[in-house]
C-alpha positions as CSV (number, residue, x, y, z in Angstrom):
1,M,0.0,0.0,0.0
2,S,3.0,2.4,0.8
3,A,4.1,2.0,-2.8
4,F,0.7,2.9,-4.2
5,L,0.2,6.3,-2.4
6,P,3.1,8.2,-4.1
7,W,1.7,7.2,-7.5
8,L,-1.9,8.2,-6.4
9,S,-0.6,11.5,-5.0
10,S,1.3,12.4,-8.1
11,A,-1.6,11.5,-10.3
12,L,-4.0,13.7,-8.2
13,L,-1.5,16.6,-8.2
14,L,-1.0,16.5,-11.9
15,L,-4.7,16.2,-12.7
16,G,-5.6,19.1,-10.3
17,S,-2.9,21.1,-12.1
18,V,-4.3,20.3,-15.5
19,I,-7.7,21.2,-14.5
20,G,-6.6,24.5,-13.0
21,L,-4.6,25.4,-16.2
22,I,-7.8,24.7,-18.3
23,G,-9.7,26.9,-16.0
24,A,-7.0,29.8,-16.3
25,I,-7.2,29.4,-20.1
26,G,-10.9,29.7,-19.9
27,V,-10.7,32.9,-18.0
28,L,-8.4,34.4,-20.7
29,R,-10.5,33.0,-23.6
30,L,-14.1,33.3,-22.7
31,P,-16.1,36.3,-23.8
32,D,-17.9,37.9,-20.8
33,S,-17.7,38.0,-17.0
34,Y,-20.2,35.4,-16.3
35,T,-18.5,32.6,-18.4
36,R,-15.2,33.7,-17.0
37,M,-16.6,33.4,-13.5
38,H,-17.9,30.0,-14.4
39,S,-14.6,28.7,-15.7
40,A,-12.8,30.1,-12.7
41,S,-15.1,28.8,-10.0
42,K,-15.7,25.3,-11.4
43,A,-12.3,24.5,-12.6
44,G,-10.6,26.3,-9.7
45,A,-12.6,24.4,-7.1
46,L,-12.2,21.0,-8.5
47,G,-8.4,21.6,-9.3
48,T,-7.8,22.8,-5.9
49,A,-9.7,19.9,-4.3
50,L,-7.7,17.4,-6.4
51,I,-4.3,19.1,-5.4
52,L,-5.6,19.0,-1.6
53,A,-6.5,15.3,-2.0
54,G,-3.1,14.6,-3.6
55,T,-1.5,16.4,-0.7
56,A,-3.6,14.2,1.8
57,A,-2.5,11.1,0.0
58,A,1.2,12.2,0.2
59,S,1.0,13.0,4.0
60,E,-0.2,11.2,6.9
61,G,-2.0,11.9,10.2
62,A,-3.7,15.1,11.1
63,F,-2.3,17.1,8.1
64,A,-4.1,14.6,5.7
65,L,-7.5,15.0,7.6
66,A,-7.0,18.9,7.5
67,A,-6.3,18.8,3.7
68,L,-9.4,16.6,3.1
69,F,-11.5,19.0,5.4
70,A,-10.2,22.0,3.4
71,A,-11.2,20.3,0.1
72,G,-14.8,19.6,1.3
73,V,-15.2,23.2,2.5
74,L,-13.8,24.5,-0.9
75,L,-16.2,22.2,-2.8
76,A,-19.2,23.4,-0.7
77,T,-18.5,27.2,-0.8
78,A,-16.9,28.0,-4.1
79,P,-20.1,27.4,-6.2
80,L,-22.0,29.4,-3.7
81,A,-19.6,32.3,-3.8
82,A,-19.6,32.3,-7.6
83,H,-23.4,32.4,-7.8
84,A,-23.6,35.2,-5.3
85,M,-21.0,37.2,-7.3
86,A,-22.9,36.5,-10.7
87,R,-26.1,37.7,-9.0
88,A,-24.7,40.9,-7.7
89,A,-23.0,41.6,-11.2
90,H,-26.4,41.1,-12.9
91,R,-28.2,43.3,-10.3
92,A,-25.4,46.0,-10.9
93,G,-26.4,45.9,-14.6
94,I,-23.5,44.0,-16.2
95,T,-25.3,42.2,-19.0
96,P,-24.2,38.8,-20.2
97,Q,-23.8,37.8,-23.8
98,T,-27.0,35.9,-24.5
99,G,-27.7,33.2,-26.9
100,P,-31.0,32.4,-28.6
101,L,-32.7,31.6,-25.2
102,G,-32.2,35.1,-23.9
103,D,-31.7,36.3,-20.3
104,A,-34.2,34.4,-18.1
105,L,-33.0,36.3,-15.0
106,A,-33.7,39.6,-16.5
107,D,-37.3,38.5,-17.3
108,A,-37.8,37.2,-13.8
109,E,-36.6,40.4,-12.1
110,G,-39.5,42.7,-13.3
111,D,-40.3,44.0,-9.9
112,G,-36.9,43.8,-8.3
113,E,-38.0,40.9,-5.9
114,D,-36.6,37.4,-6.3
115,A,-39.0,35.8,-8.5
116,P,-38.8,32.3,-9.8
117,L,-37.3,31.7,-13.1
118,R,-39.7,30.8,-15.9
119,T,-38.8,27.9,-18.2
């Protein structure tokens, strides 16, 4: 088992780094702030969680538990923070580039209250 953990740790660290790189390329290449935020939050959270899991596999004891706890907290809070920032940007008047389906959030916010989205 001790010969397997370095390989697992290396694979998780490499995979997390590649996903983080893809997210960074997405931030540079995507057209508006909403898609950039999506790329940064999703790829950043998953990449960092994989790096923390690789760190946990490489270490032992309380540090491994702390790294796994940090990965769990990150995976639970990063999507919520990205959603809150996107909602605040939309309320501040930053318009997204929309496709043929339009902007459903703008249609639902007719009176300024939080209305459910129509499908």
